[in-house]
C-alpha positions as CSV (number, residue, x, y, z in Angstrom):
1,M,22.3,-16.3,38.3
2,R,22.0,-18.1,35.5
3,R,25.2,-17.1,34.1
4,N,27.2,-18.4,37.3
5,R,25.3,-21.8,37.0
6,G,26.6,-22.6,32.9
7,F,30.3,-21.2,34.5
8,L,30.7,-23.7,37.0
9,Y,28.6,-26.5,35.1
10,I,31.9,-25.6,32.7
11,M,34.2,-26.0,35.4
12,A,33.1,-29.0,37.0
13,I,33.9,-30.7,33.3
14,F,37.3,-29.4,32.8
15,A,38.0,-30.4,36.8
16,V,36.9,-34.0,35.3
17,L,38.7,-33.8,32.0
18,C,41.6,-32.8,34.2
19,L,41.4,-36.0,36.5
20,S,40.7,-38.4,33.7
21,I,43.6,-37.1,31.8
22,G,45.9,-37.9,35.2
23,L,44.3,-41.1,35.9
24,L,45.2,-42.4,32.0
25,T,48.7,-41.0,32.5
26,A,49.0,-42.9,35.7
27,I,48.2,-46.1,34.4
28,Q,50.6,-46.8,32.2
29,P,53.6,-46.5,34.8
30,L,51.3,-49.0,36.7
31,A,51.2,-51.2,33.9
32,T,54.7,-51.2,33.3
33,Q,55.6,-51.5,37.0
34,M,53.4,-55.0,37.7
35,E,54.7,-56.2,34.2
36,R,58.2,-55.9,36.1
37,E,56.8,-57.8,39.3
38,R,55.9,-60.3,37.0
39,E,59.3,-60.8,36.0
40,E,61.0,-60.6,39.2
41,E,58.4,-63.4,40.2
42,L,59.6,-65.2,36.7
43,I,62.9,-65.2,38.0
44,F,62.3,-66.3,41.9
45,R,60.0,-69.3,41.0
46,G,62.1,-70.5,37.9
47,D,65.3,-70.5,40.2
48,Q,63.4,-71.9,42.8
49,Y,63.1,-75.2,40.4
50,R,66.9,-74.8,39.5
51,L,67.6,-74.9,43.3
52,A,65.4,-78.0,43.8
53,L,66.8,-80.2,40.9
54,D,70.1,-79.1,42.1
55,L,69.1,-80.2,45.5
56,Y,67.4,-83.5,43.8
57,S,70.5,-84.3,42.1
58,R,72.9,-83.9,45.3
59,K,70.3,-86.2,46.9
60,K,69.8,-89.2,44.3
61,P,73.0,-88.7,41.9
62,G,72.6,-89.7,38.2
63,A,68.6,-89.6,39.0
64,A,66.3,-87.2,37.8
65,P,62.6,-86.4,38.9
66,K,59.8,-87.8,36.9
67,D,58.0,-84.7,37.3
68,F,57.3,-81.4,39.9
69,K,55.2,-83.4,42.4
70,E,58.6,-85.8,42.9
71,L,60.6,-82.7,43.7
72,V,58.1,-81.7,46.7
73,Q,57.5,-85.3,47.8
74,E,61.4,-85.5,48.2
75,R,61.3,-81.9,50.0
76,C,63.5,-80.3,47.4
77,L,61.2,-77.7,46.8
78,R,58.5,-76.4,49.0
79,R,55.4,-76.0,47.1
80,L,54.5,-76.2,43.1
81,Y,55.2,-72.6,41.4
82,R,52.7,-71.8,38.4
83,E,54.7,-69.8,35.7
84,P,53.5,-66.8,36.3
85,F,52.9,-65.2,32.8
86,S,50.8,-67.9,31.0
87,E,47.2,-68.8,31.7
88,D,47.7,-72.2,32.8
89,G,50.7,-71.8,34.8
90,V,52.5,-74.7,33.2
91,W,56.6,-74.7,32.6
92,D,58.3,-75.7,29.7
93,I,60.6,-78.1,30.7
94,V,64.6,-77.5,29.8
95,T,66.8,-80.9,29.4
96,Y,70.3,-81.5,27.9
97,D,70.8,-81.7,24.5
98,P,72.2,-85.3,23.7
99,V,74.1,-83.9,20.7
100,Q,76.9,-81.5,22.2
101,K,78.4,-78.5,20.4
102,E,81.5,-77.7,20.4
103,G,82.2,-80.0,23.5
104,K,79.6,-77.8,25.4
105,K,76.7,-78.6,27.4
106,S,73.6,-77.5,24.9
107,Y,70.0,-77.4,26.3
108,L,66.8,-78.4,24.7
109,V,63.3,-77.2,25.7
110,F,59.8,-79.0,25.4
111,S,56.7,-78.2,26.5
112,Y,55.6,-79.8,29.3
113,D,53.0,-82.1,27.3
114,K,55.6,-83.3,25.0
115,W,58.3,-83.7,27.4
116,L,56.0,-86.3,28.8
117,T,56.0,-88.4,26.1
118,V,60.1,-88.3,26.1
119,K,61.0,-88.0,30.0
120,D,62.7,-91.4,29.8
121,R,65.3,-89.9,27.3
122,Y,65.7,-86.6,28.3
123,P,65.7,-85.8,32.0
124,M,64.3,-82.4,33.4
125,V,67.7,-80.2,34.1
126,G,65.5,-76.9,34.2
127,V,62.4,-74.7,33.4
128,A,61.7,-72.2,30.9
129,S,58.6,-69.8,30.3
130,P,56.8,-71.0,27.1
131,V,55.1,-67.2,26.7
132,K,56.6,-65.4,23.8
133,R,57.1,-62.3,24.8
134,K,59.9,-59.0,25.1
135,S,61.2,-58.3,28.7
136,F,61.9,-55.0,30.7
137,R,65.0,-56.2,31.7
138,I,68.2,-58.7,30.5
139,Y,68.5,-61.6,32.1
140,K,71.8,-63.6,31.8
141,G,72.8,-61.8,28.2
142,R,68.7,-62.6,27.1
143,E,66.2,-59.4,26.4
144,K,62.5,-62.1,25.7
145,S,61.8,-64.3,28.9
146,H,61.0,-67.1,26.9
147,E,64.7,-67.3,26.6
148,W,65.6,-67.5,30.3
149,L,66.1,-70.9,31.2
150,F,66.1,-71.5,34.9
151,A,68.4,-74.7,34.6
152,L,71.4,-76.5,36.1
153,G,74.9,-75.6,34.8
154,I,73.9,-72.7,33.1
155,G,76.6,-69.6,34.6
156,E,76.4,-65.7,33.7
157,K,75.0,-66.3,30.4
158,I,72.5,-68.3,28.6
159,P,74.0,-70.4,26.2
160,D,72.1,-71.4,22.5
161,F,69.6,-73.5,22.8
162,K,66.9,-75.7,20.9
163,R,63.2,-75.3,21.2
164,E,61.4,-78.8,20.1
């Protein structure tokens, strides 16, 4: 009788060990899936800002919003969207570079706080993620999510830009 108890105890430990290993192998794909979903959310939210800025420029040609709240007040954006990868949810701001290279539009990216000090000279034309990380997907030719620009005038491929 005592031998059976020891055998059952070892079998129970083995079963718990197998379940633990199974759960550990399932956690990694789950974490990867969650990151991919956050990337999709980043693209959706960034595109909402790009579309809102496009609508704003159609409503008020030649003008640019002073901040994100103005996009909501002008009914160009339903609500403010947090940046999904940063802890504070704040986006970087994309502007046109006044110095055009080879006759093409080029872009500057400012942190939100820095942009507030220069917004009179550099109007907002888009947003970008401030979090430097390699992404799972390639978006418009860029492999890192902090290089994804959601801005007016960007076609199939994101052009070169400079961070200030």
